[in-house]
MMTF fields as JSON, N, C-alpha, C and O atoms, coordinates in Angstrom:
{
  "mmtfVersion": "1.0.0",
  "mmtfProducer": "UNKNOWN",
  "numBonds": 459,
  "numAtoms": 460,
  "numGroups": 115,
  "numChains": 1,
  "numModels": 1,
  "chainsPerModel": [1],
  "groupsPerChain": [115],
  "chainIdList": ["A"],
  "bondAtomList": [4, 2, 8, 6, 12, 10, 16, 14, 20, 18, 24, 22, 28, 26, 32, 30, 36, 34, 40, 38, 44, 42, 48, 46, 52, 50, 56, 54, 60, 58, 64, 62, 68, 66, 72, 70, 76, 74, 80, 78, 84, 82, 88, 86, 92, 90, 96, 94, 100, 98, 104, 102, 108, 106, 112, 110, 116, 114, 120, 118, 124, 122, 128, 126, 132, 130, 136, 134, 140, 138, 144, 142, 148, 146, 152, 150, 156, 154, 160, 158, 164, 162, 168, 166, 172, 170, 176, 174, 180, 178, 184, 182, 188, 186, 192, 190, 196, 194, 200, 198, 204, 202, 208, 206, 212, 210, 216, 214, 220, 218, 224, 222, 228, 226, 232, 230, 236, 234, 240, 238, 244, 242, 248, 246, 252, 250, 256, 254, 260, 258, 264, 262, 268, 266, 272, 270, 276, 274, 280, 278, 284, 282, 288, 286, 292, 290, 296, 294, 300, 298, 304, 302, 308, 306, 312, 310, 316, 314, 320, 318, 324, 322, 328, 326, 332, 330, 336, 334, 340, 338, 344, 342, 348, 346, 352, 350, 356, 354, 360, 358, 364, 362, 368, 366, 372, 370, 376, 374, 380, 378, 384, 382, 388, 386, 392, 390, 396, 394, 400, 398, 404, 402, 408, 406, 412, 410, 416, 414, 420, 418, 424, 422, 428, 426, 432, 430, 436, 434, 440, 438, 444, 442, 448, 446, 452, 450, 456, 454],
  "bondOrderList": [1, 1, 1, 1, 1, 1, 1, 1, 1, 1, 1, 1, 1, 1, 1, 1, 1, 1, 1, 1, 1, 1, 1, 1, 1, 1, 1, 1, 1, 1, 1, 1, 1, 1, 1, 1, 1, 1, 1, 1, 1, 1, 1, 1, 1, 1, 1, 1, 1, 1, 1, 1, 1, 1, 1, 1, 1, 1, 1, 1, 1, 1, 1, 1, 1, 1, 1, 1, 1, 1, 1, 1, 1, 1, 1, 1, 1, 1, 1, 1, 1, 1, 1, 1, 1, 1, 1, 1, 1, 1, 1, 1, 1, 1, 1, 1, 1, 1, 1, 1, 1, 1, 1, 1, 1, 1, 1, 1, 1, 1, 1, 1, 1, 1],
  "groupList": [{"groupName": "UNK", "atomNameList": ["N", "CA", "C", "O"], "elementList": ["N", "C", "C", "O"], "formalChargeList": [0, 0, 0, 0], "bondAtomList": [1, 0, 2, 1, 3, 2], "bondOrderList": [1, 1, 2], "singleLetterCode": "X", "chemCompType": "L-PEPTIDE LINKING"}],
  "groupTypeList": [0, 0, 0, 0, 0, 0, 0, 0, 0, 0, 0, 0, 0, 0, 0, 0, 0, 0, 0, 0, 0, 0, 0, 0, 0, 0, 0, 0, 0, 0, 0, 0, 0, 0, 0, 0, 0, 0, 0, 0, 0, 0, 0, 0, 0, 0, 0, 0, 0, 0, 0, 0, 0, 0, 0, 0, 0, 0, 0, 0, 0, 0, 0, 0, 0, 0, 0, 0, 0, 0, 0, 0, 0, 0, 0, 0, 0, 0, 0, 0, 0, 0, 0, 0, 0, 0, 0, 0, 0, 0, 0, 0, 0, 0, 0, 0, 0, 0, 0, 0, 0, 0, 0, 0, 0, 0, 0, 0, 0, 0, 0, 0, 0, 0, 0],
  "groupIdList": [1, 2, 3, 4, 5, 6, 7, 8, 9, 10, 11, 12, 13, 14, 15, 16, 17, 18, 19, 20, 21, 22, 23, 24, 25, 26, 27, 28, 29, 30, 31, 32, 33, 34, 35, 36, 37, 38, 39, 40, 41, 42, 43, 44, 45, 46, 47, 48, 49, 50, 51, 52, 53, 54, 55, 56, 57, 58, 59, 60, 61, 62, 63, 64, 65, 66, 67, 68, 69, 70, 71, 72, 73, 74, 75, 76, 77, 78, 79, 80, 81, 82, 83, 84, 85, 86, 87, 88, 89, 90, 91, 92, 93, 94, 95, 96, 97, 98, 99, 100, 101, 102, 103, 104, 105, 106, 107, 108, 109, 110, 111, 112, 113, 114, 115],
  "secStructList": [7, 7, 7, 7, 7, 7, 7, 1, 6, 6, 1, 1, 7, 3, 3, 3, 3, 3, 7, 7, 7, 7, 7, 7, 7, 7, 7, 7, 7, 7, 7, 2, 2, 2, 2, 2, 2, 2, 2, 2, 2, 2, 2, 2, 2, 2, 2, 2, 2, 2, 2, 2, 2, 2, 6, 1, 3, 3, 7, 1, 1, 1, 3, 3, 3, 3, 3, 4, 4, 4, 2, 2, 2, 2, 2, 2, 2, 2, 2, 2, 2, 2, 2, 2, 2, 2, 2, 2, 2, 2, 6, 7, 6, 6, 7, 7, 1, 7, 7, 6, 6, 1, 7, 7, 7, 3, 3, 3, 3, 3, 7, 7, 1, 7, 7],
  "xCoordList": [17.864, 18.132, 17.5, 16.563, 17.812, 17.159, 15.73, 15.638, 14.933, 13.789, 14.228, 15.203, 13.817, 14.158, 12.497, 11.446, 12.649, 11.402, 10.952, 11.781, 9.477, 9.166, 9.577, 9.817, 9.705, 10.116, 9.393, 9.898, 8.246, 7.252, 6.928, 6.854, 6.645, 6.544, 7.273, 6.845, 8.514, 9.574, 9.771, 10.476, 9.04, 9.1, 7.947, 7.937, 7.093, 5.779, 6.092, 7.156, 5.409, 5.724, 5.156, 3.995, 5.872, 5.359, 5.815, 6.535, 5.192, 5.614, 5.883, 5.183, 6.846, 6.594, 5.82, 5.591, 5.241, 4.226, 5.021, 5.4, 5.303, 5.941, 5.409, 5.33, 5.005, 4.175, 4.866, 5.783, 4.653, 4.866, 4.044, 4.023, 3.068, 1.952, 2.411, 3.051, 1.834, 1.901, 0.909, -0.312, 1.749, 0.871, 0.618, 1.505, -0.639, -0.941, -0.778, -1.034, -0.281, 0.24, -0.576, -1.702, -0.237, -1.132, -2.022, -1.827, -3.352, -4.272, -4.497, -5.428, -3.494, -3.522, -4.105, -4.084, -4.545, -4.961, -6.261, -7.051, -6.466, -7.568, -8.492, -9.504, -8.18, -8.799, -10.014, -9.598, -11.092, -12.073, -11.881, -11.92, -11.651, -11.698, -10.202, -10.224, -9.25, -8.347, -8.321, -7.615, -9.019, -9.066, -10.115, -9.861, -11.107, -11.938, -11.302, -11.707, -9.795, -9.128, -8.116, -7.928, -7.461, -6.663, -7.54, -6.992, -8.632, -9.448, -10.051, -10.308, -10.263, -10.537, -9.092, -9.052, -8.021, -6.655, -6.181, -5.103, -6.684, -6.444, -7.177, -6.671, -8.686, -9.291, -9.09, -9.605, -8.328, -8.039, -6.547, -6.202, -5.715, -4.286, -4.798, -4.16, -5.95, -6.515, -6.788, -6.128, -7.618, -8.747, -7.447, -7.345, -6.582, -5.417, -4.42, -3.979, -3.837, -3.158, -3.961, -3.237, -5.173, -5.851, -6.121, -6.082, -6.417, -6.515, -5.291, -5.282, -4.013, -3.151, -2.491, -1.897, -2.686, -2.689, -3.226, -2.595, -4.326, -5.615, -5.096, -5.422, -4.162, -3.763, -3.038, -3.091, -2.249, -1.396, -0.951, -1.489, 0.154, 0.731, 1.872, 3.038, 1.23, 2.327, 3.355, 3.19, 4.682, 5.9, 6.652, 7.669, 6.222, 6.603, 5.713, 4.61, 6.08, 5.245, 4.733, 3.591, 5.536, 4.798, 5.351, 5.859, 5.235, 5.652, 4.869, 4.849, 4.203, 3.402, 3.851, 4.43, 3.757, 4.011, 2.861, 2.077, 2.584, 1.433, 1.872, 2.933, 0.993, 0.95, 1.03, 0.401, 1.99, 1.933, 0.57, 0.342, -0.531, -1.635, -2.556, -3.585, -2.117, -2.983, -2.516, -2.775, -1.591, -0.506, -1.766, -1.829, -2.614, -3.565, -4.611, -5.28, -4.687, -5.503, -4.666, -5.191, -3.233, -2.469, -2.345, -1.991, -2.548, -2.601, -3.932, -3.893, -5.141, -6.274, -6.365, -6.743, -5.907, -5.873, -4.966, -5.394, -3.786, -2.694, -3.411, -3.294, -4.109, -4.866, -5.896, -5.747, -6.904, -7.906, -7.54, -8.158, -6.385, -5.454, -5.136, -5.391, -4.616, -4.142, -5.46, -5.518, -6.353, -7.648, -8.39, -9.143, -8.268, -8.983, -8.411, -8.945, -6.923, -6.078, -5.969, -5.915, -5.937, -6.061, -7.569, -7.611, -8.578, -9.628, -9.808, -10.42, -8.809, -8.792, -8.069, -8.428, -6.875, -5.973, -6.82, -6.782, -7.429, -8.363, -9.026, -9.162, -9.391, -10.155, -9.466, -9.961, -8.021, -6.919, -6.743, -5.796, -7.558, -7.143, -6.035, -5.618, -5.761, -4.579, -3.46, -2.466, -3.274, -2.158, -1.687, -0.51, -2.263, -1.884, -1.436, -0.618, -2.102, -1.584, -0.611, -0.491, 0.411, 1.559, 1.312, 0.355, 2.024, 1.93, 1.577, 2.16, 0.54, 0.09, 1.343, 1.177, 2.405, 3.728, 4.723, 5.627, 3.876, 4.797, 4.033, 4.422, 3.045, 2.49, 3.419, 3.56, 3.976, 4.843, 4.462, 4.84, 3.762, 3.609, 4.388, 4.376, 4.87, 5.93, 5.799, 5.161, 6.308, 6.112, 7.446, 8.181, 7.834, 9.141, 9.139, 9.232, 9.055, 8.862, 9.971, 11.064, 9.816, 10.484, 10.581, 9.6, 11.901, 11.818, 12.876, 13.919, 13.044, 14.269, 14.968, 14.485, 16.184, 17.123, 17.058, 17.294, 16.771, 16.627, 15.65, 15.404, 15.141, 14.011, 15.012, 14.682],
  "yCoordList": [37.818, 36.309, 35.035, 35.197, 34.068, 32.798, 32.079, 31.861, 31.865, 31.119, 30.118, 29.411, 30.012, 29.16, 28.375, 28.915, 27.26, 26.348, 26.458, 26.388, 26.64, 27.029, 25.78, 24.747, 25.738, 24.824, 24.904, 24.549, 25.381, 25.127, 24.138, 23.887, 23.293, 21.712, 20.788, 19.77, 21.093, 20.635, 21.247, 20.65, 22.495, 22.777, 22.167, 22.387, 21.46, 20.921, 19.442, 19.001, 18.769, 17.259, 16.692, 16.909, 16.022, 15.003, 13.576, 13.269, 12.785, 11.438, 10.841, 11.292, 9.812, 8.581, 7.719, 7.742, 6.76, 5.794, 5.053, 5.665, 3.843, 2.72, 1.526, 1.059, 0.915, -0.275, -1.489, -1.116, -2.759, -3.865, -4.79, -5.336, -5.144, -5.991, -7.116, -6.929, -8.505, -9.535, -9.295, -9.14, -9.307, -8.832, -10.237, -11.068, -10.34, -11.461, -11.858, -11.123, -13.205, -13.73, -13.965, -13.472, -14.659, -14.813, -15.764, -16.455, -15.875, -16.704, -18.02, -18.032, -18.983, -20.027, -21.249, -22.165, -21.509, -22.616, -23.035, -22.291, -24.47, -24.85, -25.342, -25.966, -25.081, -25.232, -23.989, -22.832, -24.171, -23.078, -22.314, -21.088, -23.254, -22.368, -21.369, -20.138, -22.007, -21.609, -20.049, -19.12, -19.939, -19.019, -17.738, -16.534, -18.311, -17.453, -16.812, -15.685, -17.51, -16.892, -15.923, -14.827, -16.334, -15.252, -13.999, -12.907, -14.0, -12.935, -12.177, -10.975, -12.919, -12.008, -11.582, -10.663, -12.23, -11.684, -10.744, -10.325, -10.114, -9.157, -8.361, -7.241, -8.365, -7.003, -6.795, -5.749, -7.589, -6.814, -6.221, -5.248, -6.718, -5.734, -4.142, -3.099, -4.274, -3.114, -2.318, -1.293, -2.587, -1.839, -1.019, 0.179, -2.168, -1.892, -1.033, -0.373, -1.011, 0.117, 1.26, 2.172, 1.471, 2.343, 3.411, 4.641, 2.45, 3.216, 3.695, 4.922, 3.042, 3.333, 5.034, 5.95, 5.064, 5.885, 7.107, 8.163, 6.957, 8.147, 8.941, 10.11, 8.174, 8.655, 10.072, 10.818, 10.487, 11.574, 11.446, 10.942, 12.059, 12.361, 11.106, 11.113, 9.985, 9.29, 10.218, 11.29, 9.568, 10.114, 8.777, 8.908, 7.817, 6.305, 5.52, 5.948, 4.187, 3.337, 2.707, 2.304, 2.724, 2.538, 3.213, 2.627, 4.519, 5.313, 6.745, 7.402, 7.086, 8.204, 8.943, 8.484, 10.433, 11.659, 12.209, 12.629, 12.281, 12.843, 13.457, 13.135, 14.437, 15.254, 14.165, 13.121, 14.426, 13.618, 13.356, 12.344, 14.493, 14.425, 13.203, 12.829, 12.535, 11.23, 10.048, 9.075, 10.026, 8.683, 8.117, 7.05, 8.217, 7.304, 6.743, 5.732, 7.683, 6.855, 5.912, 5.011, 6.044, 5.295, 4.232, 3.27, 3.922, 2.745, 2.217, 1.021, 2.731, 2.049, 1.427, 0.291, 2.501, 1.983, 0.33, -0.614, 0.391, -0.698, -2.048, -3.21, -1.6, -2.638, -3.274, -4.428, -2.368, -3.13, -3.926, -4.973, -3.49, -4.07, -5.687, -6.766, -5.576, -7.016, -7.747, -8.826, -7.52, -7.956, -8.464, -9.429, -8.011, -8.401, -9.541, -10.597, -9.154, -10.517, -11.571, -12.732, -11.389, -12.738, -13.369, -14.528, -12.741, -13.332, -14.34, -15.402, -13.385, -14.173, -15.167, -16.259, -15.186, -16.247, -17.519, -18.647, -17.24, -18.303, -19.223, -20.434, -18.637, -19.364, -20.156, -20.874, -19.763, -20.408, -22.325, -22.729, -23.031, -24.221, -25.126, -26.272, -24.19, -25.064, -23.933, -24.039, -23.274, -22.907, -21.889, -22.03, -21.07, -20.373, -18.857, -18.092, -18.623, -17.275, -17.202, -17.979, -16.117, -16.002, -15.648, -14.9, -16.052, -15.617, -14.051, -13.149, -13.946, -12.449, -11.593, -10.577, -12.226, -11.947, -10.884, -10.088, -11.437, -10.828, -9.271, -8.642, -8.826, -7.579, -6.592, -6.806, -5.562, -4.843, -3.363, -2.849, -2.43, -0.915, -0.433, -0.954, 0.338, 1.284, 2.714, 3.258, 3.39, 4.921, 5.156, 4.362, 6.722, 7.169, 8.706, 9.466, 9.127, 10.401, 11.127, 10.674, 12.451, 13.521, 14.633, 15.249, 14.942, 15.928, 16.746, 16.093, 17.933, 18.737, 19.03, 19.194, 19.109, 19.794, 21.293, 22.027, 21.657, 23.33, 23.388, 22.522, 24.7, 25.475, 25.961, 26.669],
  "zCoordList": [-10.755, -9.888, -10.472, -11.253, -10.249, -10.696, -9.881, -8.673, -10.693, -9.805, -8.555, -8.808, -7.644, -6.378, -6.383, -6.728, -5.99, -5.874, -4.15, -3.242, -3.951, -2.856, -1.96, -2.586, -0.379, 0.267, 1.677, 2.741, 1.519, 2.655, 2.911, 4.114, 2.131, 2.785, 3.248, 3.79, 3.056, 3.84, 5.512, 6.325, 5.834, 6.81, 7.813, 9.024, 7.198, 7.945, 8.237, 7.802, 8.815, 9.112, 8.005, 7.658, 7.473, 6.534, 6.995, 7.945, 6.055, 6.104, 4.789, 3.882, 4.432, 3.335, 3.828, 5.037, 2.992, 3.057, 2.049, 1.051, 2.198, 1.245, 1.434, 2.57, 0.434, 0.365, -0.386, -1.117, -0.374, -0.945, -0.651, 0.453, -1.867, -1.637, -2.722, -3.756, -2.122, -2.956, -4.156, -4.132, -5.163, -6.565, -7.433, -7.628, -7.879, -8.56, -9.822, -10.777, -9.944, -11.084, -12.148, -12.1, -13.173, -14.208, -13.792, -12.792, -14.761, -13.979, -15.226, -16.031, -15.143, -16.163, -15.617, -16.439, -14.649, -14.049, -14.552, -15.133, -14.255, -15.115, -14.11, -14.431, -12.881, -11.713, -11.418, -11.358, -11.286, -11.326, -10.084, -9.973, -9.091, -7.729, -7.9, -7.891, -8.017, -8.199, -9.182, -8.788, -10.244, -11.014, -10.063, -10.038, -9.466, -8.625, -7.753, -7.468, -6.902, -5.842, -6.397, -5.867, -7.472, -8.126, -8.644, -8.495, -9.144, -9.517, -8.307, -8.371, -7.218, -5.958, -5.294, -4.477, -5.65, -5.061, -5.759, -5.336, -6.922, -8.224, -7.809, -7.879, -7.166, -6.77, -5.606, -5.211, -4.574, -3.415, -3.704, -3.034, -4.593, -4.788, -5.469, -5.327, -6.137, -6.726, -5.82, -5.652, -5.215, -4.097, -3.026, -2.761, -2.583, -1.757, -1.837, -0.897, -3.555, -3.919, -4.453, -4.851, -4.572, -4.495, -3.191, -3.2, -2.037, -0.947, -0.677, -0.577, -0.488, -0.082, -1.25, -0.682, -2.3, -3.172, -2.734, -2.679, -2.445, -1.826, -0.724, -0.518, 0.075, 1.162, 1.107, 2.084, -0.246, -0.142, -1.676, -2.662, -1.479, -3.269, -3.674, -3.281, -4.586, -5.208, -5.609, -6.191, -5.147, -5.947, -6.574, -7.255, -6.363, -6.987, -7.48, -7.817, -7.6, -7.908, -6.336, -6.115, -5.617, -4.063, -2.921, -1.966, -3.046, -2.25, -2.447, -3.487, -1.153, -0.908, -0.171, 0.814, -0.367, 0.783, 1.124, 0.272, 2.667, 3.11, 4.348, 4.882, 4.874, 6.207, 7.126, 6.949, 8.372, 9.457, 10.049, 10.712, 9.743, 10.826, 10.054, 10.618, 8.623, 8.512, 8.739, 8.031, 10.019, 10.448, 10.875, 10.265, 11.455, 12.153, 11.183, 11.399, 9.852, 8.481, 7.792, 7.137, 7.886, 7.34, 8.054, 7.372, 9.574, 10.228, 10.003, 9.713, 10.042, 9.812, 8.269, 7.981, 7.322, 6.241, 5.977, 5.312, 6.647, 6.685, 7.378, 6.992, 8.399, 9.378, 8.069, 7.667, 7.514, 6.714, 5.603, 5.408, 4.648, 3.608, 4.5, 3.967, 5.747, 6.133, 6.452, 5.861, 7.086, 7.383, 6.094, 6.225, 5.129, 3.857, 3.461, 3.121, 3.556, 2.865, 3.887, 3.483, 4.874, 5.718, 5.345, 4.932, 5.465, 4.838, 3.777, 3.673, 2.792, 1.199, 1.646, 1.205, 2.606, 2.89, 3.535, 3.044, 4.463, 4.86, 3.734, 3.911, 2.678, 1.679, 0.517, -0.352, 0.801, -0.196, 0.217, 0.891, -0.197, 0.232, -0.679, -0.507, -1.649, -3.114, -2.414, -3.131, -1.731, -1.239, -2.342, -2.676, -2.855, -4.371, -3.648, -4.16, -2.449, -1.9, -1.152, -0.205, -1.463, -0.308, 0.952, 1.151, 1.938, 3.443, 3.514, 2.913, 4.346, 4.527, 5.439, 6.113, 5.257, 6.151, 5.063, 5.316, 3.396, 2.657, 2.242, 1.258, 3.027, 2.974, 3.969, 5.173, 3.298, 3.824, 3.782, 2.729, 4.692, 4.702, 5.935, 7.05, 5.652, 6.441, 6.479, 5.578, 7.387, 7.37, 7.721, 8.308, 7.185, 7.316, 7.602, 6.638, 8.661, 9.048, 8.886, 9.225, 8.298, 8.249, 9.081, 9.497, 9.367, 10.131, 9.689, 9.694, 9.3, 8.953, 10.035, 11.156, 9.722, 11.104, 11.009, 11.969, 9.971, 10.041, 8.836, 7.997, 8.984, 8.111, 7.186, 6.235]
}
């Protein structure tokens, strides 16, 4: 007979975490304040995506699969990401950064109908 993949993971509770974070653009401004802000935005983006990707197994550019036991940790990380972005946005006097409403982090819970 042929080889069959193991389906054990589908029998357990897994969740998918998907995210869409505002991506910093090019830093072509002559204003040093704007350059500094965009640099901090890029740092925030890199740290945020790293935290999210460490929650589980990345299966796409902005999708992670993890165990449902990590759900509280997912919410904690999402809250930290929003809080740090809000603090960064407060420093944005030139209105360079997008609205915090652009931060989208969602969870999909998978529950197989049968084993």
